[in-house]
C-alpha positions in Angstrom: 47.7 -65.9 10.7 45.7 -63.5 8.7 46.7 -63.0 5.1 47.8 -59.5 3.4 44.6 -60.2 1.6 42.4 -60.1 4.3 44.2 -57.0 5.6 43.2 -54.9 3.2 39.5 -56.6 3.2 39.3 -55.3 6.6 40.5 -52.2 6.3 38.4 -51.0 3.6 35.6 -52.4 5.6 36.5 -49.9 8.2 37.3 -47.4 5.8 33.9 -47.3 4.4 31.9 -47.5 7.5 33.6 -44.5 8.9 32.7 -43.0 5.6 28.7 -43.4 6.5 29.2 -42.7 9.9 31.0 -39.5 9.2 28.0 -38.7 6.4 25.1 -39.3 8.3 26.8 -37.2 11.6 27.2 -34.3 9.3 24.5 -34.2 7.0 23.6 -31.1 6.9 27.2 -29.1 6.7 27.8 -31.6 3.8 24.8 -30.3 2.2 25.6 -26.6 2.9 29.3 -27.6 1.5 28.2 -29.0 -1.6 25.3 -26.1 -2.3 28.3 -23.6 -1.6 30.4 -25.3 -4.4 26.9 -25.2 -6.7 26.5 -21.7 -5.9 30.3 -20.9 -7.1 29.5 -22.6 -10.5 26.3 -20.9 -11.0 27.3 -17.4 -10.5 30.1 -18.2 -12.9 27.7 -19.3 -15.7 25.0 -16.6 -15.0 27.0 -13.7 -15.2 27.1 -12.8 -18.7 23.2 -13.1 -17.8 20.9 -9.9 -17.4 17.2 -8.7 -16.2 17.6 -11.5 -13.2 17.8 -10.8 -9.9 20.4 -13.9 -9.1 18.4 -15.3 -5.6 19.4 -18.8 -4.4 16.9 -20.7 -2.4 17.7 -20.5 1.3 19.6 -17.3 1.2 18.5 -13.9 2.1 16.4 -11.8 -0.7 18.9 -9.6 -3.6 18.8 -6.1 -4.0 15.5 -4.5 -5.8 17.2 -2.3 -7.8 19.5 -5.0 -9.4 19.5 -5.1 -13.2 17.7 -1.7 -13.5 20.2 0.0 -14.7 20.3 -2.1 -18.0 17.0 -0.2 -18.7 18.9 2.9 -18.7 20.3 2.2 -21.9 17.3 1.0 -23.9 16.3 3.1 -26.9 13.4 1.9 -28.5 11.3 3.6 -31.2 7.9 4.6 -29.0 6.0 3.8 -32.2 6.8 0.5 -32.8 7.2 -0.6 -28.9 6.6 -4.1 -28.7 4.4 -5.7 -26.0 6.2 -6.4 -23.0 6.3 -10.2 -22.1 3.7 -11.9 -20.2 6.3 -12.6 -17.4 8.5 -9.9 -16.8 12.4 -11.0 -17.0 13.0 -8.6 -14.5 11.6 -10.6 -11.7 13.7 -12.4 -9.6 12.0 -13.4 -6.4 12.9 -12.4 -2.8 14.0 -8.7 -1.7 16.0 -8.3 0.9 14.2 -5.3 2.8 16.2 -2.8 5.3 15.6 0.6 6.4 18.7 2.6 6.4 19.0 5.6 8.5 19.3 9.2 6.8 17.3 7.9 3.6 16.2 11.2 1.8 13.5 11.7 -0.9 16.2 13.2 -3.0 18.4 9.9 -2.6 14.9 7.6 -4.0 14.8 10.3 -6.8 18.3 9.7 -8.0 17.9 6.2 -7.7 14.7 6.0 -10.1 15.8 8.1 -12.9 12.9 6.9 -15.3 10.0 7.7 -12.5 8.3 11.0 -14.3 6.8 13.9 -12.4 3.7 12.7 -10.5 5.2 9.7 -9.8 4.4 7.8 -13.2 6.5 5.2 -15.0 6.0 3.1 -18.5 8.6 0.8 -19.5 10.9 2.3 -22.0 11.4 -0.8 -24.0 8.0 -2.8 -24.1 4.4 -1.4 -24.1 3.0 -2.5 -20.4 0.0 -5.2 -20.6 -1.0 -3.6 -17.0 -2.0 -0.2 -15.9 -2.0 0.1 -12.3 -2.7 2.7 -9.7 -1.4 2.8 -6.3 -4.2 4.1 -3.5 -1.9 5.4 -0.2 -4.0 6.6 2.4 -1.8 9.3 4.5 -1.3 11.7 7.1 1.8 12.8 9.2 3.9 9.3 8.1 6.7 10.8 5.9 9.2 8.7 7.9 7.2 5.3 6.4 6.3 7.2 2.8 10.3 7.3 2.0 11.1 4.4 3.0 7.8 3.0 0.8 8.7 4.8 -2.3 12.2 3.5 -2.2 11.3 -0.1 -2.3 7.8 0.4 -4.4 9.3 2.2 -7.5 11.6 -0.7 -8.7 9.3 -3.4 -7.1 6.5 -2.7 -9.5 9.6 -1.2 -12.6 10.8 -5.0 -12.1 7.0 -6.4 -13.3 7.3 -3.6 -16.2 4.0 -2.0 -15.2 2.4 1.3 -16.4 1.8 3.0 -12.8 1.5 5.6 -11.0 1.3 6.0 -7.3 -1.1 8.3 -5.6 -0.7 10.1 -2.1 -4.2 10.9 -0.7 -3.7 13.0 2.1 -6.4 14.1 4.9 -6.4 17.1 5.6 -6.7 18.8 9.4 -6.2 17.2 12.6 -9.7 15.3 13.0 -9.5 11.4 13.3 -8.1 9.5 10.7 -10.5 7.7 8.3 -9.0 5.2 6.0 -11.6 3.9 4.3 -13.1 6.9 3.3 -9.6 8.0 1.7 -9.6 5.4 -0.4 -13.1 5.9 -1.3 -11.3 9.4 -2.5 -8.2 7.9 -4.0 -10.7 5.9 -6.6 -12.3 8.6 -7.8 -9.5 10.8 -8.2 -7.6 8.3 -9.7 -10.2 7.3 -12.3 -11.1 11.3 -13.1 -6.9 11.2 -14.6 -6.7 7.7 -16.3 -8.8 5.0 -17.1 -7.0 2.4 -14.7 -7.2 -1.4 -15.2 -6.2 -2.6 -11.7 -6.5 0.1 -8.5 -3.8 -1.4 -5.7 -4.7 0.2 -1.9 -1.8 0.2 0.4 -1.1 0.9 3.8 2.1 3.1 4.3 4.2 0.8 6.3 4.0 -2.0 4.5 6.9 -3.3 2.2 6.7 -6.2 -0.1 9.3 -8.4 0.1 9.0 -10.9 -3.4 8.4 -9.1 -6.6 6.6 -12.3 -7.9 3.4 -10.8 -5.7 2.3 -9.1 -9.1 0.3 -5.7 -8.9 -2.3 -6.5 -11.5 -5.8 -7.7 -10.5 -7.1 -10.8 -10.7 -10.7 -11.8 -11.8 -11.9 -11.5 -8.3 -11.1 -8.8 -5.5 -7.7 -9.8 -4.7 -6.3 -9.4 -1.2 -1.8 -9.7 -1.6 -0.6 -9.1 2.2 -1.7 -12.0 3.3 2.1 -13.0 5.0 3.1 -10.1 7.1 5.7 -10.4 9.6 3.5 -8.6 12.3 1.9 -12.1 12.0 4.5 -14.4 11.9 4.3 -14.9 8.0 0.8 -16.2 8.5 -2.7 -15.0 7.4 -4.5 -13.9 10.7 -8.4 -15.0 9.7 -9.8 -16.3 6.4 -11.7 -12.8 6.2 -8.9 -10.7 6.7 -8.7 -8.2 3.6 -6.4 -5.7 5.6 -2.6 -3.9 4.1 -3.0 -4.3 0.7 -5.5 -5.0 -1.8 -6.7 -4.9 -5.5 -9.3 -4.2 -7.5 -10.8 -3.5 -10.9 -13.1 -0.5 -11.5 -16.0 -3.1 -11.5 -15.1 -4.8 -8.4 -15.2 -1.5 -6.8 -18.8 -0.8 -8.1 -20.0 -4.2 -7.0 -19.1 -3.7 -3.6 -20.3 0.3 -3.5 -16.8 1.1 -2.6 -15.6 1.1 1.1 -17.4 2.5 4.3 -17.3 6.0 5.1 -17.9 5.8 8.7 -15.0 4.4 10.5 -13.2 7.1 12.2 -9.9 6.1 14.1 -8.5 2.5 13.6 -10.0 -0.6 12.7 -12.7 -2.5 11.8 -13.1 -1.4 8.2 -10.8 -4.0 6.6 -13.5 -6.5 8.1 -16.1 -4.4 7.0 -14.7 -4.5 3.1 -13.9 -8.0 2.8 -17.6 -8.8 3.9 -19.0 -6.6 1.2 -16.9 -8.4 -1.1 -18.6 -11.4 -0.4 -22.2 -9.7 -0.6 -21.7 -8.0 -3.7 -21.1 -11.7 -4.9 -17.5 -12.4 -5.5 -14.6 -14.3 -3.6 -11.2 -13.2 -2.5 -8.1 -14.3 -4.6 -4.5 -14.6 -3.0 -1.0 -15.3 -3.7 0.4 -18.0 -2.3 2.0 -17.4 1.5 5.7 -17.6 0.2 4.8 -14.9 -2.0 2.3 -12.4 -0.5 5.0 -12.0 2.3 5.6 -8.1 3.6 7.6 -6.5 6.1 5.9 -3.8 8.2 7.8 -0.4 9.4 7.2 -0.7 13.2 5.3 2.3 14.9 3.3 3.3 17.5 -0.2 4.1 17.2 -0.5 7.1 15.5 -2.1 10.3 17.2 -5.5 11.1 16.0 -5.9 7.2 14.8 -7.0 6.1 18.3 -8.5 2.6 18.2 -12.4 2.9 17.3 -14.3 1.7 19.7 -17.7 1.6 17.6 -16.4 -0.9 15.4 -17.6 -4.1 16.4 -21.4 -2.4 16.6 -20.9 -1.1 12.9 -19.5 -4.5 12.0 -22.5 -6.2 12.8 -25.1 -4.0 11.1 -22.8 -4.2 7.4 -25.3 -6.5 5.6 -27.9 -3.7 6.5 -25.5 -0.3 5.7 -23.2 -1.6 2.8 -25.7 -0.4 -0.2 -26.1 3.3 2.2 -23.0 3.8 2.8 -19.9 3.7 0.3 -19.1 4.6 -2.6 -22.7 6.6 -3.5 -22.4 9.1 -0.4 -18.3 9.8 0.1 -18.1 13.5 0.3 -15.4 15.7 0.3 -13.6 18.8 -0.6 -10.5 18.5 -2.9 -7.5 21.5 -1.8 -5.1 20.2 -3.8 -3.5 18.4 -6.6 0.4 18.0 -6.6 2.9 16.4 -9.0 5.9 15.8 -7.2 8.9 14.0 -8.1 8.0 10.8 -7.1 4.1 10.4 -6.3 0.6 12.6 -6.7 -0.3 14.1 -3.4 -3.7 15.0 -3.2 -5.1 16.9 -0.2 -8.7 16.9 0.5 -11.0 17.7 3.8 -13.6 14.9 4.5 -15.2 16.5 7.6 -16.1 14.5 10.5 -18.7 12.0 12.1 -21.3 14.9 12.0 -20.6 15.0 8.0 -18.3 17.4 6.0 -19.9 20.6 7.3 -20.1 20.2 11.2 -23.2 22.4 12.9 -21.5 25.2 14.4 -21.6 24.9 18.2 -24.7 25.7 20.4 -24.6 29.4 21.6 -23.8 29.2 25.2 -27.0 30.0 27.5 -27.7 33.8 28.5 -26.4 35.5 31.6 -29.1 36.6 33.6 -28.1 40.2 33.2 -28.4 39.7 29.3 -32.2 38.8 29.8 -32.7 42.5 29.1 -31.3 44.1 26.5 -32.9 47.4 27.0 -30.4 47.8 30.3 -27.3 46.6 28.5 -27.9 47.3 24.8 -24.6 48.1 23.2 -24.7 51.3 21.3 -22.8 50.3 18.3 -24.8 47.3 16.9 -28.7 48.3 15.5 -31.5 46.5 17.4 -32.5 44.7 14.2 -29.1 42.8 13.7 -27.7 39.9 15.5 -24.9 40.1 17.7 -22.0 39.8 16.6 -22.7 41.0 13.0 -21.9 44.6 11.9 -24.3 46.8 9.5 -22.0 46.1 6.6 -22.1 42.2 7.5 -25.9 42.4 5.9 -25.0 42.6 3.0 -22.6 40.0 2.4 -23.7 36.6 1.1 -22.4 33.1 2.7 -19.4 32.0 1.1 -20.4 28.9 -1.1 -18.2 25.3 -0.5 -17.8 23.0 -3.6 -18.1 19.6 -2.6 -17.2 16.3 -4.4 -19.7 13.9 -4.1 -19.1 10.4 -5.5 
């Protein structure tokens, strides 16, 4: 007969085998349950901490406005303002991005009470280490703009930057020219202040991680390397589109941006090639950090695909020194300091130039070849047609152009 001691031994062996099998079969669920309890204890330990967005690995990102309310209560003597820390204590990592219906610019303004007129911000409790201008080429994208401002303002505040947001608006209905607008943005921003760094930002891209700092590196920086549109992967090595950063020195070395890319496509690759031709390299954050969500939309009216882009790209090595900041010309129409941004509206001309030549006169009709037979009595013979006698004393209006 089996003794009582042997029974206990077999029972423990059986229970042990069961536990091992259960652990192997439900390993993932076991880990989730353990991590759940760990998070509960962590929450109780960190409720007294301020300045951090409590984000756990594997959990969707946090609210971009989290903990910014603590800044409103800060009162520091501006004459004895300490330098901000090298790494902002407000940075929290992944950000949850969604596009709520009914969002208005008034609501964005209400949530950003420390943003000054013209979209300007300085940290209230310390002196920023970095001064960054955000340049956004724009036309007829107000719906996208309000979402970008909703996320971008707190995103930059969490990084404790001294910044201003510039919207560079192309007037008229002629084909859109993103790169030329960025040339305009550089010049107009540097006219106002001596910025350390300039970020050139598409209006439809929302950053998803505030560890992607909007400060310049020692080389030109491309930060939008992982868009949801491309499966959060870099599409190809020389890609320089979406969001990029340059110091003024970088911009000068590469002769700015091309002016002749009218319509969609090509200018990003031209700019990336200019970086190389200027003797520089492209730096990037990690794929985990340089993440962006694109606001879905159709191709804009007036921004059709540029059919000449491949031929133009093939000539970049020959044209980059003669087409760029040194040849960009435009007319400044207005500069408006809005509550959340500085709006700069410009006329940038057409493919024919800043001032397009007048259309050719239609060919004369057969009966008009003999003016003596049909001469209007009210128009003098020695004055061109369509000009009255009073017009001969008028001087042509002079247009003031800005030449970069």
